N, C-alpha and C positions, 0 to 999 in steps of 0.2 A: 480414751479411757478403756473402752472394751478391748482394743488391741493389746493394751498393757496388761489387762487381766488375763488374756489368753496366753501371753508370753509366760506369765507366772505359773501356768499349768505345767510347763516343762515339756509339752508335746513336741515342740520344734527346737528345743535347746540343742545347740551344736549341729543341727541338721539343716537349718534354713539356708537357702541360697538367695532367695529374693521373694518379695511380695509380688506376685504375678499380675493380679487384677482384682478389683472389687466390682461386683455387679449388684443390681437391684437394691441399692442403698435407700432406705426409707427411715425417716424420723417419724415415729408413729404417735408419740406422746411427749409432752415437755418434761424436762428434768429440773427439779427445784433444789435449792440449797437444803442440805440435810437429807436428801434422798440417798438410799443405799441401792447400789446397782450391782447385779451379778451378770456374768457372761454365761451363755448357754451355747455349746458348740456341738454340731452333728456333722460327721464326715459323710458326704453324699456322693463322692466320686473320686476318680483318679485318672490321670493321663500318663502313660508310661514314658513317653519321649524316647523312642528307640535311638540308640547310639549316644545318648547323653548320660552324664553321671547323676542326673537328677530326674525326678518326675514331678508332676503337678498334682497336688491334693486339693480337692474342692470341699469347702466347709459351708454349711448354712449356720449363720451366727445371729444370735439376738441378745440384746441387753434387756434385762427385766428389773423393774424396781421392786421395792419392798412390799408393794401391794399386789405383786404378781402380774403387773401390766407390762407388756412389751413396749419399750421406748425407742428401740432402734432394731432394725433387721437388715441383713445383707448377706450376700454370697461372696466368699473370699477364695481366691485361687493362690496357693503358695507353692513355690518351687522348693522341693526338699531333696536332699541327697538320698540316693538309693542305698539300701543296705547291701553290702557286699558280703558274700559268704566268708567265714573265717577259714584260713588255710590250716 
């Protein structure tokens, strides 16, 4: 669900190459029927990948319920296309 919410942000629309890796995945609280969940994303790093048309962006992601409690947290690495200068 959190991944779907992040896609709707449009940050990786038409630029994503692949989901590279998920680290430190923790379910910290239960989620119940009727809960409202929001996704919070912070860019914490990048890896250029010399000679490749893509780089890897590192995000810290958490899902937060309507009470402000973190219910899931993880680090995601996503391969995205590099921006090429316009000619």
